[in-house]
N, C-alpha and C positions, 0 to 999 in steps of 0.2 A: 060670848055667844055660844051656844050649844055646838057639838061636833057632829049632829046629825045631818049637817049638810054636806055629806059626803059626794064627791064629785061623781057624776054618771058614769057609769061603766062603760068603757069602750073596749073595742077589739071583738064584738061579738059580730059586727058586720063588716064585710071586707076583709075577712082572715082566710078565705080560701086559698089565695095564692101563697100565704106564709105556710099553710099545712102542705101545700105541694112542694115549697122550696124544703120544709124540714123533712119529707119523705124522701126527697131526692139526696139530701145530705146523708139520712140514715142509710138509703140504699148504696151510697157511695161508700160509706165507712164498712159497710157489711159485705161489700163485694171487692174492695180494693185490695184486701190481702191476698187475693189471687194473683195479682200483679205487681203489689208494692210490699216492700219489706214490712213485716207486722209492727216490729220494734219502731221503726220510724212512725207509722200511723199512731201507735199508742203514744208517742212524745207528742205529736200534733194534738192529739185529742185531750192530753193533760194540759198543755199549754192553751188549747182553745178554751177549757173550762176556767183556767186561770184568768185568761182575758176577758171572758164574760162576766166572771165574778167582778173585776176590776171595772168593766163598763157599767154594771149594775150601780156603781158609785159614782162615777164619773158622768156616765152618759145620761143618766136618769135623775140623780140628785144634784150634779155639778160640783162635786167634791173631789178634787185632785190630790190624791196620796201618793207621795213618794216614798212610801215605806211598806207596800203591800208584799214586799218579798218576805218580810219577817212572818207572815201567816203562811207562806209556801213553804219556808224553809223549817220553820218550828214544827209544822205538822210531818215534814219529811224525816227530821231528826227523831221525833217521838214514834212514828211509825217503824222506822228502821231499828230503834232500841228495843220497841216492845216485841218485835218479831225475832230479833237476834239474840238479845239478852234476856227478856222474859219468856221467850218461847210461846207467844201467844199467837192464835191462829190469825190470819190475815184480816178477816173480817172485824176482829176486835182490835188488831193494830190501827187500821184505819178509822174506826169509830173512836178510839182514845185520842189518836192524833187530831182528828177533826175537831173533837171536843175541846182539846188543848188551844187550838186555834181559833176556835169561838170564844173561849175564856179570855186569851190574850186581845182578841179584837175588841171584846168588850171593855177592857182596861184602857187599850189604847184609844178607843173611841171615846171613853170617859173624860179622857185627858185632853183630847183634841178637838172634840167636835164643836165646842163652844166657841172656836176660833173660826175665822173665814179667810179665804182667798190664799196667799202665800204663806200666811202664818200657820194655817191649818196644814199645809204641805210641808212646811219645814219642821213643825212638831212631829209629824210622821216621819220624816226622813230621820229625825233626832233619835226617836225610840227604836227605829230600826236599825241604827248604827249601835245602839246600846245592846240590841239583841245581837246584832253580827258579833260584837267583840266578846258578849257572854259566851256565846257559841265557840268561839276561837280558843277561849282559856278554859271552858268546863271539861273536865276529865271524860265525860261520858260521850261527847262527840267525836273523840279522835283528832281534834285540832284541824290542822290544814289536810291530814290523811281522810279524815270523815269516818263514817261508819261504813265499811265496805262488807262485801259478801253477804247481803242480807237476805235470809231464807224467805222465799215466797210463800212456803207451806202449802196446806191444803185448805180452800175455801170449805167452811162448814165442815171439814174434816172428809170431804167427799172428793173435792175437786181438785187435782193436782196442778197449781200455778206455774210449776216449772215447765208444764206444757204450753207453749206459746198460744195455741188455740184457745186454751181455758183462760189464760192471762188476758189475752185480747178481748173475749167475749165480756169479763169483767169490767175492764177499762170501758168498753163501748157502751154497757149498760149505765156505769156511773156518769159516762159523759152526757149520753142521751136523756138519762132520768134528770139530772142537774139542769140540763139544758131546758128542758120542759118546766122544771121548777121555777127556773128564772123567767121564763115566759108567762107563767101563771102570776108570778109576783109583778111584772111589768103591766099586765092586765088585769090586775085587781083594783079595788078601790085604794088599798094601801099604795099601790104603784102610781095611781092617778095623783094622789096627794104628794107623791115624791116628785112628780114632775111638776106640780103646781110650785112646790118649794123650789125648783129648780129655776122656773119661770119668773116667779116673784115671790120670794120669801115673806115680805112685809105684807102683802095681800094675804098669805096663807095663814099668817099670825093673825091678823084682822079677822079672819073667819073663824078662830077660835082653835087652831091646831097648836099644838105643842111641838113646834118644828124641830128644835133640839132632839126631842124624843124620837121623832121618825127618822131624823139623820142619823142618830145613834144605831137604830135598829137596822137601818140599811148599812150602815157600816159594818155591823155585826155579822149580817148576811153575806156580805161581800168577803169580810175575813174568812168565815166558816167555809164558804164554797171554795176559796182560795187554799185553806188548809186542806179540803177534800182532794184538790188537785195535786198538792205537794205530798200527801200520804200516799195516793196511788202510784205517783211517779216514782217515789223512793221504792216501792215494790217492783215496779216495772224494770228499774235498772238496777236494782239491788244494791243502791248505794244513796247516801245522804251526806252531801257536802257543803262546804260554805258558799259555793256558787249560787245555790238557790237562795240563801239570806243576804247576799251581797246587794249593795245599792244599785249595781249595775242591772240586776234583775228586776228592780222595781221600774227602772228606765225601759227595760225591754218591753215589759206589759204596756207600759204607755204606747211605745212605739207600735205594738201590735194592734192596741184599739184605734190609734188614729189612723193607720194605714188601711185598715179593714173598714173602719167607719165609726166614728163616735155616736153613740146613741142610738145605734141600729141593733137590731137582734142578732143577725147573722154576720155584721162585720167583723166582731172579734174572732170569729172562727175562721174567717178568710185570712184576716191580719196576721193569726197566729200560723197559719199555714203557708203563707208567703215567707214570713220571717224564719220559721224553722227550716223550709225547704232551701232558702239561701244559707242558711249556716251549714246545712247538711252538704249539699252540692257544690258549695264554693268554699268547703274547708281548706282545701288545697291553697288557698290564697292566704291563710294564716290570718294575721292581724288586719289584714286587707278587708275582710268580712265586715268589720266595724264601718270602714270606710264606705264599702258599697251600701250598707244600710242607710248610712247618713245620707248618702246621694239620693237613694229611693225616698228616704223621709222627705229632704227637700223638694224633690219633684212633686211627691203627694201634695205637700203643702201648697206649692204653687200652682199645680195644674188640677189635683183632685182635693179640694179644699173638704170635700164631704167625706173623703175616703174613698175606697174601691165600691163597696156596697152602697155607700151614701149616695155616690154618683149614679150607680145604676137605678137606685130607687127614685132619683130625681128625674132620670129620662123616661122612666116607665110610670112615673106619678103615683107609686104605691109604696107604702112603707115596708122596709126590709130588716 
């Protein structure tokens, strides 16, 4: 059957409240540096983008990846190496790093996308572990020390990113631009096909759609945006380390997405903000931070099955 039967466009009606929420979110990140440490806010935005990219795959396609840290970490290493060793301007370092994450996600998706359920998750985890041990041994990554003292440089040769304000504006633009891009994907005909695959893949196949191709493209988009988050984060903290490519980071982004609200637009942002805030303000607890996170996760699963934003959306009967 021809693929002309594209699902009807949605999101053109009843999206006024979403625009308001987006404006509130944007206004918060614009004004917040007046009261909150800007570097902390930049960390929140980087991980919020990472969580939004992951949510694009699990929330709208139904594919659970346990290896998304490989895209975040790969882009971080490439961005740091390009800026420090090759001496590239930050815009080129970010672009090259994002392109590498895109290529890696295409290869990983090609190997994993034909599997379903736990098999897909395990393949992505196995690939991520291979990438982790490669970076552990590769000479250009610095091993356990990572790549340190990464120069931020000057954006377009004009704006010195060593000035916190300039760096913050760059991260804000990347985050908001990527968020709008994900929003557009979700509400496009392509996004509706992804939702159809999530709900009933066999029916989508019967309508003539090549579901593997659509899932592969969604996987590449998710990995690329995750790489963009990793490349930006490496410049913010002037560091690329094994932490960002470790399997625990893949678990952390799952936690962020579930706490905020799986399959919601703003849920990953809220989830990332909650988890990063806990890590920052409970740091004095040491290893107990992980225990606290686990307790909160259990509470969310038992009492807030839809996540924070999901429960709010259910109460007001409007999608968020």
